[in-house]
LOKENU-289326 format. One line per 2 residues: number of its first residue (from 1); for each residue x, y, z of N, C-alpha, C, O. Coordinates in Angstrom, 2 decimals, always signed. Layout:
REM LOKENU-289326
NUM	X Y Z X Y Z X Y Z X Y Z | ...
This chain:
REM LOKENU-289326
1	-88.85 -64.27 -21.41 -88.26 -65.60 -21.34 -87.71 -65.90 -19.95 -87.31 -64.99 -19.22 | -87.70 -67.14 -19.61 -87.17 -67.57 -18.33 -85.67 -67.77 -18.46 -85.19 -68.34 -19.44
3	-84.94 -67.29 -17.47 -83.48 -67.41 -17.47 -83.08 -68.39 -16.38 -83.53 -68.28 -15.24 | -82.24 -69.34 -16.74 -81.76 -70.30 -15.74 -80.85 -69.59 -14.74 -80.02 -68.77 -15.14
5	-81.01 -69.88 -13.46 -80.16 -69.22 -12.46 -78.71 -69.69 -12.59 -78.45 -70.81 -13.00 | -77.80 -68.83 -12.23 -76.38 -69.18 -12.17 -75.81 -68.56 -10.90 -76.39 -67.64 -10.33
7	-74.68 -69.08 -10.46 -74.04 -68.50 -9.28 -72.92 -67.56 -9.71 -72.37 -67.69 -10.81 | -72.60 -66.63 -8.84 -71.59 -65.62 -9.11 -70.61 -65.56 -7.95 -70.98 -65.78 -6.80
9	-69.37 -65.26 -8.26 -68.39 -64.89 -7.26 -68.21 -63.39 -7.42 -67.96 -62.90 -8.52 | -68.32 -62.65 -6.33 -68.19 -61.20 -6.39 -67.19 -60.72 -5.36 -66.96 -61.37 -4.34
11	-66.60 -59.57 -5.65 -65.70 -58.94 -4.68 -65.69 -57.44 -4.93 -66.06 -56.98 -6.01 | -65.25 -56.70 -3.93 -65.11 -55.25 -4.05 -63.82 -54.84 -3.38 -63.50 -55.29 -2.28
13	-63.07 -53.98 -4.06 -61.81 -53.49 -3.52 -61.82 -51.97 -3.52 -62.16 -51.34 -4.53 | -61.45 -51.39 -2.40 -61.33 -49.94 -2.29 -59.90 -49.56 -2.67 -58.94 -50.12 -2.14
15	-59.77 -48.62 -3.58 -58.46 -48.17 -4.02 -58.00 -47.04 -3.11 -58.74 -46.09 -2.87 | -56.80 -47.13 -2.61 -56.28 -46.13 -1.69 -56.03 -46.74 -0.33 -56.29 -47.92 -0.09
17	-55.53 -45.93 +0.54 -55.13 -46.43 +1.85 -56.19 -46.33 +2.93 -56.17 -47.10 +3.89 | -57.12 -45.39 +2.78 -58.10 -45.22 +3.85 -59.41 -44.68 +3.30 -59.47 -44.11 +2.21
19	-60.45 -44.89 +4.09 -61.77 -44.36 +3.78 -62.15 -43.41 +4.91 -62.07 -43.77 +6.08 | -62.55 -42.20 +4.55 -62.95 -41.22 +5.55 -64.31 -40.67 +5.19 -64.62 -40.46 +4.01
21	-65.12 -40.43 +6.20 -66.45 -39.87 +6.00 -66.37 -38.56 +5.22 -65.55 -37.70 +5.53 | -67.23 -38.43 +4.22 -67.30 -37.20 +3.44 -66.24 -37.07 +2.37 -66.23 -36.08 +1.64
23	-65.33 -38.04 +2.25 -64.26 -37.98 +1.25 -64.57 -38.96 +0.12 -65.13 -40.03 +0.37 | -64.22 -38.62 -1.11 -64.46 -39.54 -2.22 -63.57 -40.78 -2.11 -62.52 -40.76 -1.47
25	-64.01 -41.86 -2.75 -63.21 -43.06 -2.79 -63.38 -43.72 -4.16 -64.34 -43.46 -4.88 | -62.45 -44.57 -4.49 -62.53 -45.35 -5.73 -62.75 -46.80 -5.35 -62.08 -47.33 -4.46
27	-63.69 -47.43 -6.04 -64.08 -48.80 -5.72 -64.10 -49.61 -7.01 -64.64 -49.16 -8.02 | -63.51 -50.78 -6.98 -63.59 -51.71 -8.10 -64.41 -52.90 -7.66 -64.12 -53.52 -6.63
29	-65.43 -53.23 -8.44 -66.29 -54.37 -8.16 -66.03 -55.41 -9.24 -66.02 -55.09 -10.43 | -65.82 -56.66 -8.83 -65.55 -57.74 -9.77 -66.63 -58.80 -9.67 -67.11 -59.13 -8.59
31	-67.01 -59.33 -10.84 -68.05 -60.36 -10.92 -67.52 -61.51 -11.78 -66.97 -61.28 -12.86 | -67.67 -62.74 -11.29 -67.28 -63.92 -12.06 -68.41 -64.94 -12.00 -68.65 -65.53 -10.95
33	-69.12 -65.15 -13.12 -70.24 -66.10 -13.11 -69.77 -67.54 -13.34 -68.73 -67.78 -13.94 | -70.57 -68.49 -12.86 -70.30 -69.90 -13.10 -70.66 -70.29 -14.53 -70.12 -71.26 -15.06
35	-71.58 -69.55 -15.15 -72.00 -69.80 -16.53 -72.09 -68.47 -17.26 -72.39 -67.45 -16.64 | -71.85 -68.47 -18.56 -71.97 -67.24 -19.34 -73.41 -66.74 -19.29 -74.36 -67.51 -19.38
37	-73.54 -65.42 -19.15 -74.87 -64.83 -19.00 -74.81 -63.34 -19.36 -73.76 -62.71 -19.23 | -75.92 -62.80 -19.80 -76.08 -61.36 -19.94 -76.88 -60.90 -18.73 -77.95 -61.43 -18.46
39	-76.35 -59.92 -18.01 -76.96 -59.58 -16.72 -76.92 -58.08 -16.45 -76.16 -57.34 -17.07 | -77.74 -57.68 -15.52 -77.71 -56.34 -14.95 -76.81 -56.42 -13.72 -77.05 -57.24 -12.83
41	-75.78 -55.59 -13.68 -74.89 -55.53 -12.52 -75.29 -54.30 -11.72 -75.31 -53.19 -12.26 | -75.59 -54.49 -10.46 -76.06 -53.42 -9.59 -75.16 -53.33 -8.38 -74.98 -54.31 -7.66
43	-74.57 -52.15 -8.14 -73.72 -51.92 -6.97 -74.40 -50.88 -6.09 -74.77 -49.80 -6.56 | -74.56 -51.21 -4.83 -75.15 -50.29 -3.86 -74.22 -50.17 -2.67 -73.64 -51.16 -2.22
45	-74.07 -48.96 -2.15 -73.27 -48.70 -0.96 -74.18 -48.09 +0.09 -74.96 -47.18 -0.19 | -74.06 -48.60 +1.31 -74.89 -48.14 +2.43 -73.99 -47.57 +3.53 -72.87 -48.04 +3.75
47	-74.51 -46.55 +4.22 -73.78 -46.00 +5.35 -74.01 -46.89 +6.58 -74.81 -47.82 +6.52 | -73.32 -46.61 +7.69 -73.48 -47.45 +8.89 -74.91 -47.52 +9.43 -75.26 -48.48 +10.12
49	-75.73 -46.52 +9.13 -77.12 -46.52 +9.60 -78.04 -47.31 +8.67 -79.23 -47.43 +8.93 | -77.49 -47.84 +7.58 -78.29 -48.63 +6.66 -78.94 -47.82 +5.55 -79.77 -48.35 +4.81
51	-78.57 -46.55 +5.42 -79.13 -45.69 +4.37 -78.28 -45.84 +3.10 -77.06 -45.75 +3.14 | -78.97 -46.07 +1.96 -78.25 -46.18 +0.70 -77.69 -44.81 +0.32 -78.43 -43.83 +0.26
53	-76.37 -44.76 +0.07 -75.72 -43.49 -0.25 -75.20 -43.45 -1.69 -74.78 -42.40 -2.17 | -75.22 -44.60 -2.37 -74.72 -44.64 -3.74 -75.29 -45.86 -4.45 -75.45 -46.92 -3.85
55	-75.59 -45.70 -5.74 -76.02 -46.83 -6.56 -75.56 -46.60 -7.99 -75.69 -45.50 -8.53 | -75.03 -47.65 -8.59 -74.61 -47.61 -9.99 -75.01 -48.93 -10.63 -74.79 -49.99 -10.05
57	-75.59 -48.87 -11.83 -75.98 -50.09 -12.53 -75.37 -50.11 -13.92 -75.15 -49.07 -14.54 | -75.11 -51.31 -14.40 -74.65 -51.55 -15.76 -75.58 -52.61 -16.33 -75.58 -53.75 -15.86
59	-76.37 -52.25 -17.32 -77.36 -53.17 -17.88 -76.77 -53.93 -19.06 -75.84 -53.46 -19.72 | -77.32 -55.10 -19.31 -76.97 -55.93 -20.47 -75.48 -56.22 -20.57 -74.89 -56.13 -21.64
61	-74.87 -56.57 -19.44 -73.45 -56.90 -19.43 -73.24 -58.37 -19.80 -73.85 -59.26 -19.20 | -72.39 -58.61 -20.78 -72.06 -59.98 -21.19 -70.96 -60.50 -20.27 -69.81 -60.05 -20.36
63	-71.31 -61.42 -19.40 -70.37 -61.99 -18.45 -70.05 -63.41 -18.90 -70.96 -64.20 -19.15 | -68.77 -63.75 -19.00 -68.33 -65.03 -19.52 -68.03 -66.00 -18.38 -67.49 -65.62 -17.35
65	-68.39 -67.23 -18.59 -68.18 -68.29 -17.61 -66.72 -68.34 -17.14 -65.80 -68.46 -17.95 | -66.53 -68.26 -15.83 -65.19 -68.38 -15.25 -64.28 -67.18 -15.45 -63.13 -67.21 -14.99
67	-64.74 -66.14 -16.11 -63.91 -64.94 -16.32 -64.39 -63.81 -15.42 -65.59 -63.59 -15.26 | -63.44 -63.10 -14.85 -63.76 -61.98 -13.97 -63.90 -60.70 -14.80 -63.04 -60.37 -15.62
69	-65.01 -59.99 -14.57 -65.23 -58.69 -15.20 -65.26 -57.65 -14.08 -65.93 -57.84 -13.07 | -64.53 -56.56 -14.28 -64.44 -55.51 -13.25 -65.18 -54.26 -13.69 -65.21 -53.92 -14.87
71	-65.79 -53.60 -12.73 -66.53 -52.36 -12.96 -66.02 -51.30 -12.01 -66.51 -50.17 -12.03
């Protein structure tokens, strides 16, 4: 089926005071759609050279219009 496009507001926040190479970090990603939708949420992190160093996906996420969902 064809899905009508919708727009999203997204943000990412790093938890903690600093980020250092080779050290773990905690990241919260927030998504707020303009319309309710079921979606695949994909988060990718790249190093300064452009190499993907992390990827996490959440499939079939029910996102509600105007509500922020955090991952």
